[in-house]
Structures are given as C-alpha cells and as structure tokens.
C-alpha positions in Angstrom: 10.0 122.0 195.0 13.5 120.7 194.8 12.4 117.4 193.3 10.4 119.2 190.6 13.4 121.3 189.8 15.7 118.3 189.5 13.2 116.5 187.3 13.6 119.4 184.8 17.3 119.3 184.7 19.1 117.5 181.7 19.9 113.9 182.5 23.6 113.5 183.2 23.6 110.0 181.7 23.7 111.5 178.2 27.4 112.2 178.7 28.2 108.5 178.9 26.1 107.7 175.9 27.9 110.4 173.9 31.3 109.2 175.1 30.4 105.7 173.9 29.0 106.9 170.6 32.3 108.8 170.0 34.4 105.8 171.0 32.5 103.6 168.6 33.3 106.0 165.8 36.9 106.0 166.8 37.0 102.2 166.6 35.4 102.2 163.2 37.9 104.9 162.0 40.8 102.8 163.4 39.5 99.8 161.4 39.4 101.9 158.2 43.0 103.1 158.9 44.1 99.5 159.3 42.4 98.6 156.0 44.1 101.6 154.4 47.5 100.5 155.5 47.1 97.2 153.6 47.6 99.4 150.5 46.3 98.6 147.0 43.3 99.9 145.1 41.1 100.6 148.1 43.3 103.2 149.7 41.2 106.1 148.4 38.0 104.4 149.6 39.4 104.0 153.1 40.6 107.6 153.2 37.1 108.9 152.3 35.6 106.7 155.0 38.0 108.2 157.6 37.2 111.7 156.5 33.4 111.0 156.9 33.9 109.4 160.3 36.0 112.3 161.5 33.1 114.6 160.7 30.7 112.4 162.6 33.0 112.4 165.6 33.3 116.2 165.5 29.5 116.4 165.8 29.5 114.2 168.9 32.2 116.3 170.4 30.1 119.4 169.7 27.1 117.8 171.4 29.2 117.0 174.5 30.7 120.5 174.8 27.2 122.0 174.4 25.8 119.7 177.0 28.6 120.7 179.4 27.5 124.3 179.2 23.8 123.6 179.5 23.7 120.8 182.2 23.3 122.0 185.8 24.8 118.9 187.3 27.5 116.9 185.5 28.7 113.4 186.4 32.2 114.7 187.1 34.1 118.0 186.8 33.2 120.0 183.6 36.9 120.4 182.7 37.4 116.7 182.9 34.5 116.1 180.6 35.9 118.6 178.1 39.4 117.2 178.3 38.2 113.6 177.8 36.1 114.2 174.8 38.8 116.5 173.3 41.5 113.9 173.8 39.2 111.2 172.1 38.6 113.6 169.3 42.3 114.4 168.9 42.8 110.6 168.2 40.4 110.6 165.3 41.7 114.0 164.1 45.2 112.5 163.9 43.9 109.5 161.9 42.3 112.0 159.6 45.6 113.8 159.2 47.3 110.5 158.4 44.8 109.7 155.7 45.3 113.2 154.2 49.0 112.7 154.0 48.5 109.4 152.2 46.1 111.0 149.7 48.4 114.0 149.2 51.5 111.9 148.4 49.5 109.1 146.6 51.0 106.4 148.8 49.8 103.0 147.9 52.3 100.6 149.5 53.1 100.4 153.2 55.8 98.8 155.3 55.0 95.9 157.5 55.8 98.0 160.6 53.2 100.6 159.5 50.7 97.8 159.1 51.5 96.5 162.6 51.1 100.0 163.9 47.6 100.0 162.3 46.8 96.8 164.3 47.9 98.5 167.5 45.8 101.5 166.8 42.8 99.2 166.5 43.7 97.6 169.8 44.0 101.0 171.5 40.7 102.2 170.1 38.9 99.0 171.4 40.4 99.5 174.8 39.1 103.1 174.9 35.6 101.8 173.8 35.8 99.2 176.7 36.8 101.9 179.2 34.5 104.9 178.6 31.2 103.2 179.6 32.8 102.1 182.9 33.1 105.8 183.9 29.4 105.8 184.7 30.3 103.9 187.9 33.9 105.0 188.7 34.0 103.7 192.2 32.8 100.2 191.2 35.0 100.1 188.1 38.2 101.8 189.2 40.2 98.6 189.1 39.0 97.7 185.6 39.6 101.2 184.4 43.2 101.1 185.8 43.8 97.8 184.0 42.5 99.1 180.7 44.6 102.3 180.8 47.7 100.3 181.6 47.0 98.2 178.6 46.8 101.3 176.4 50.2 102.4 177.7 51.7 99.0 176.9 50.4 99.0 173.3 51.7 102.6 172.9 55.1 101.3 173.9 54.9 98.6 171.3 54.0 101.2 168.7 57.1 103.2 169.7 59.3 100.2 169.1 57.7 99.6 165.7 58.1 103.2 164.8 61.8 103.1 165.6 62.4 99.8 163.7 60.4 100.9 160.7 62.2 104.2 160.5 65.6 102.5 160.7 64.6 100.1 157.9 63.3 103.0 155.8 66.7 104.8 156.3 68.7 101.7 155.3 66.7 101.2 152.1 66.9 104.8 151.1 70.3 106.0 152.3 72.7 107.5 149.9 74.7 104.9 148.0 71.9 102.3 147.9 70.9 101.6 144.3 67.3 101.4 145.4 67.5 104.5 147.6 65.2 107.5 147.1 65.4 110.5 149.3 61.7 111.5 148.7 60.5 108.1 149.6 62.4 108.4 152.9 60.9 111.8 153.6 57.3 110.7 152.9 57.7 107.4 154.8 59.3 109.1 157.8 56.4 111.6 157.9 53.9 108.8 157.7 55.6 107.0 160.6 55.4 110.2 162.6 51.7 110.6 162.0 51.0 107.0 163.0 53.0 107.4 166.2 51.0 110.5 167.0 47.7 108.5 166.6 48.9 106.1 169.3 50.1 109.0 171.4 46.7 110.5 171.3 45.2 107.2 172.7 47.8 107.5 175.5 46.4 111.0 176.2 42.9 109.5 176.5 44.2 106.9 179.0 45.8 109.7 181.1 42.5 111.7 181.1 40.6 108.6 182.3 43.2 108.0 185.0 42.9 111.6 186.1 39.1 111.2 186.4 39.4 108.0 188.4 42.0 109.5 190.7 39.8 112.5 191.4 36.9 110.2 192.5 38.8 107.8 194.7 
C-alpha cells in the first residue's frame, strides 16, 4: 500500500530540473547584460531580450513555488527551496531593473568599469549554474558546492572594488569646475553603478542560500 502511494506522489527530481532551467535563463540574461554594456546601436535589442528572459524566469519560479505546495516529499526543507528560487529570481529581476534604467535614460555609452562588472555578472551566473545541479546529491557534492560559493563571494568582492573605482572616476569627470562636468551624467551613472552592484549582491545571496542548504544537510 505504501509503495503504491509513493508511486503516485510527484517526483522530487523536478525541483532540480527547474533550478537548472532557471539558472540557464539567468546565465543567458547575464550574457545579454554584458552585451548591453558594450553600448552602441544594439542597446535597445539587448534590453528587450533581458525583459523577455525575466518573464521566462518568473514562469519557472512560479512552477517551483507551485510544486512546493503540491509535493508531499521535497528534497530539502520547503522554505529552503522557496528561498533559493526567490534569490535566483531576484538576480534576474535586478538585471531587468538595470535594463529599464538604461532604457529610461537612453544611456548608450558605458564606462570600462561597468563593462568589467558585466563580465563579473556573467562569471557569477555561470558559477550558480554549475552549483545548482549539484544540490541533487548534497552529501557527495558538499565540497564542490562550498568551493563554488566561495568563488561567487570572491567575484562579488571584485565587483565592489570596480564599483568604487568607477564611481570615483565618474565623480572626477563630472565634479563642479571640470569643463566636461555634467551633474546629470553623474546622477545617472551613479544610479547605474548602484544597480550593477545590486545584481552581483543578489548572486551573493544565492551563494548564501546554497551554503545554508549544504550546512543543514551535513
């Protein structure tokens, strides 16, 4: 009787498939953001791509949250599943917000530090994509997961340094008394740096959620 009942229960493996699907969308979106930060005529194209991918990621998130409610046995704690997918979705939501700011203020040229932050965002996204499938065997993959989350923390620290250097350079170019200075350019640029930093911070949040899940299962 018990075996028959278990056979009817939803398969818990679907969570890992959904995590991976979402992570792949995040990687694709990060690539679009990196392309966007190269500037030029394709900025609007990349923004539209990011908007579309964000909608796709929202659908995956909805499926995960629905499955959490309907699945009798989950691979790990329900709140951990919710926190993980929400943190992953927050990363792509922040990329979406960044693209919206760029469209709103019609930015077409980006500082080298912004472009480097775009590269770091791609690195962080790929590290998440490498990590989430390993959650299907936490005990076996605990060491690898720990290494990957540490790498995400390191790239987040690199992004913080780029943010500070870029903001300083932006201030020097646009400060009062500089013939090329422009207060509005500084405000928009500083806002964009803030959004890019938040994207990387959201990946740090993902790494913390993964660490928490690993710790709970050791």
